[in-house]
C-alpha positions, 0 to 999 in steps of 0.5 A: 911797041912802036909807041914806046920806041917813039916815046924813048926817041923823043926823050932821048932827042930832048936830052941830046938837044939839051946837051948840044945847047948847053955844052961848051962851044968846043964840045958842041956837035957841029954839022957844018963849017965854012961859008954855009955855017950860018945857014946850016946852024939855022937848019940845025935849030929848026930841024932839031925842034921840028923833030922834037915836036913831031916825036913828042906829038906822036908819043903823046897825041892826046896831050897836045897842050902838054906837048906844046908846053914841053917842046916850046918851053924847053926851047925857051928855057934852054936858050935862057940857060945859055946865059950862065955858060961862059962861051955861049950866049942867049939870043932872041932870034935863036929862040924864035928859030927853035920855036918855029921848028917846034910849031912846024913839027907839031903841026906836021905831026898833027896833020899826019896823025889825023890823016892816019886816023881818018884815012883822008 
């Protein structure tokens, strides 16, 4: 039952991240404003993809290559799709922040999974 819940959460988060990435700037959910906006934007990107990596790894622990391809591929694809949205822009630094978050999430999930399996 928990495995199914994690799987649904992973796909739901990917859908939400896709919406947040591709929606117009006015419709995009935002956690911060003001002076610290740039910092929190980086944290949002990194954190969203770290959570994606973590959830997808726990949903599909035997398919690490597919998880990496899905999470990292979605980061790159969604960033590139911003080119066709009038008030959005694709930037390499944004993609790198997302890829770093994805890698961190997958690595943390792998460590937690191995720790849980071996007990050390």
